[in-house]
C-alpha positions in Angstrom: -129.3 7.3 118.9 -132.9 6.4 119.5 -134.1 2.5 121.0 -137.0 1.0 118.5 -138.7 -2.5 120.0 -141.8 -4.2 117.9 -141.7 -8.2 119.4 -144.0 -10.9 120.0 -143.4 -13.0 123.8 -144.7 -16.0 124.3 -144.1 -17.9 127.9 -140.7 -19.6 127.7 -142.7 -22.4 128.4 -144.4 -22.5 125.7 -141.3 -22.5 123.2 -142.2 -26.0 121.6 -145.6 -25.0 121.1 -145.0 -21.5 119.3 -142.1 -23.4 116.7 -145.4 -25.7 115.4 -146.9 -22.4 114.5 -143.9 -20.0 113.1 -143.2 -19.6 109.4 -139.3 -21.0 108.9 -138.2 -16.9 108.9 -140.2 -16.2 112.6 -136.8 -17.5 114.8 -137.6 -17.5 118.8 -134.9 -16.4 121.0 -134.7 -16.0 124.6 -135.2 -12.9 126.0 -134.8 -14.0 129.8 -135.9 -16.7 132.1 -139.9 -15.7 131.8 -140.0 -14.8 128.1 -139.1 -15.7 124.5 -139.3 -13.5 121.3 -140.0 -13.0 117.1 -140.4 -10.9 114.9 -142.3 -11.3 111.8 -143.0 -9.4 109.1 -146.3 -7.3 109.9 -144.7 -6.4 113.6 -144.3 -3.2 112.8 -147.6 -2.5 111.0 -150.0 -4.1 113.8 -152.2 -1.8 115.6 -152.0 -1.0 118.5 -155.2 0.8 119.6 -157.2 -1.5 118.3 -154.9 -5.4 118.1 -155.7 -5.4 114.3 -152.2 -6.4 111.8 -151.3 -9.4 113.2 -149.9 -12.2 110.9 -151.8 -15.2 110.6 -149.4 -17.7 112.0 -149.6 -15.5 115.4 -153.5 -15.7 115.1 -153.4 -19.2 115.0 -150.5 -19.7 117.4 -153.0 -17.8 119.7 -155.5 -20.2 119.6 -152.8 -22.6 121.6 -151.2 -20.0 124.1 -151.5 -16.3 124.5 -149.1 -14.1 122.8 -148.2 -10.3 123.7 -146.6 -7.4 120.9 -144.9 -5.2 122.7 -143.7 -1.8 120.8 -141.4 0.5 122.1 -139.9 3.4 120.4 -138.2 6.5 122.9 -138.6 8.9 121.0 -142.3 8.3 120.3 -144.5 6.0 123.3 -145.3 2.7 123.8 -147.7 -0.4 123.2 -149.1 -3.5 124.0 -151.7 -6.4 122.6 -152.5 -9.2 124.4 -153.7 -11.8 121.9 -156.1 -14.7 122.8 -157.5 -16.7 121.1 -157.2 -14.8 117.7 -158.8 -11.4 119.9 -157.1 -8.8 121.2 -158.1 -8.7 124.6 -156.0 -6.3 125.9 -154.9 -3.3 124.0 -152.5 0.1 124.9 -150.8 2.4 123.6 -149.0 5.6 124.5 -147.7 8.2 122.2 -145.0 11.0 124.1 -146.3 13.3 121.7 -150.0 13.9 123.2 -148.5 16.2 125.5 -146.8 18.6 122.7 -150.3 17.9 121.5 -152.5 19.2 124.2 -150.2 22.5 124.2 -150.9 22.7 120.4 -154.6 22.5 120.8 -155.0 25.3 123.9 -152.8 27.7 121.4 -155.3 27.2 118.9 -158.6 27.1 121.2 -157.2 30.6 122.0 -156.2 31.9 118.8 -157.9 30.0 116.3 -156.0 27.5 114.2 -153.8 29.8 112.2 -152.6 32.3 113.9 -152.3 30.0 117.0 -150.1 27.2 115.2 -148.0 30.2 114.5 -147.7 31.7 118.0 -146.9 27.8 119.8 -143.9 27.7 116.9 -142.8 31.2 118.7 -143.7 30.5 122.6 -143.8 27.3 123.1 -143.0 26.9 126.3 -145.8 29.8 127.3 -148.5 27.4 125.9 -146.2 23.7 127.5 -146.6 25.4 130.4 -150.7 26.0 130.1 -151.2 22.4 129.4 -149.4 20.9 132.2 -152.6 22.7 134.1 -154.7 20.3 131.7 -152.4 17.3 131.0 -154.2 15.3 134.0 -157.8 16.2 132.6 -156.3 14.5 129.2 -154.7 11.9 130.1 -157.2 10.6 131.4 -159.0 9.9 128.5 -156.6 8.8 126.9 -156.0 6.0 129.4 -159.6 5.9 129.8 -160.2 5.5 126.0 -157.1 2.4 126.3 -158.4 -0.8 126.7 -155.3 -1.8 128.7 -156.8 -4.7 131.4 -153.6 -5.5 133.5 -155.6 -8.4 134.2 -154.8 -10.1 131.4 -151.8 -10.4 131.8 -152.6 -13.3 134.3 -152.8 -15.3 131.3 -149.3 -14.7 131.4 -148.9 -16.1 135.0 -149.0 -13.1 137.0 -149.5 -13.0 140.0 -152.0 -11.3 141.7 -149.4 -8.9 143.5 -148.2 -7.8 140.2 -151.5 -7.0 138.5 -152.1 -4.8 141.1 -148.7 -3.3 140.4 -149.8 -2.6 136.5 -153.1 -1.4 137.9 -151.3 1.2 140.1 -148.8 1.9 136.7 -151.1 2.6 134.3 -153.2 5.8 135.3 -152.5 9.1 134.2 -150.6 9.9 137.7 -148.2 7.7 136.5 -146.9 9.1 133.3 -144.0 11.6 135.0 -143.1 14.4 131.9 -144.1 15.0 128.2 -141.6 12.2 127.1 -143.1 9.6 129.5 -138.8 7.8 129.3 -139.2 6.6 133.3 -143.0 5.5 132.4 -141.5 3.4 129.7 -139.2 1.8 132.1 -141.7 1.2 134.9 -143.6 -1.0 132.6 -141.2 -2.5 130.9 -139.7 -3.2 134.3 -143.0 -4.6 135.5 -143.7 -6.9 132.6 -139.5 -7.6 133.0 -138.7 -7.0 129.5 -135.8 -4.4 130.2 -133.9 -6.3 128.4 -135.7 -5.5 125.0 
């Protein structure tokens, strides 16, 4: 069974502030000693590539305290948005399918769109091996276009040491395979949200 998580997180110490802004159906739940989480009806619609789609209550809350939106779909990828003063100050999204996309692009470049796709389906391993060579270059582009800004985790009282660790995670070399499970576990451990 796949794991899916779509949630908003705030520091535990800000729970009372959040209660003033959230609707009655947006219940706060203690995740651990650092974080309290809550869901809204909009959570599955938030675009983690640009930070759009937040519920009005969450935008208003972000004027008082920062909100971390985190999404993780075990078979698909992970992402986050840090919302501060109604603005997305950090966004990150990585889809495990990017690797598959590299492989398919190579097949289509070599044999044209239609024939390349058919050959990719029939001889996937061959194109995956070619994709390994191009993976680092492609991942650098993916990560470069993301606005991860790990330094914004200072808004959640992360230490400079924690920020350095996050900076070292959000580089292409940390995505060890096409599905990135180890990468996801590393990110969630660094954010102290493994129990999502």
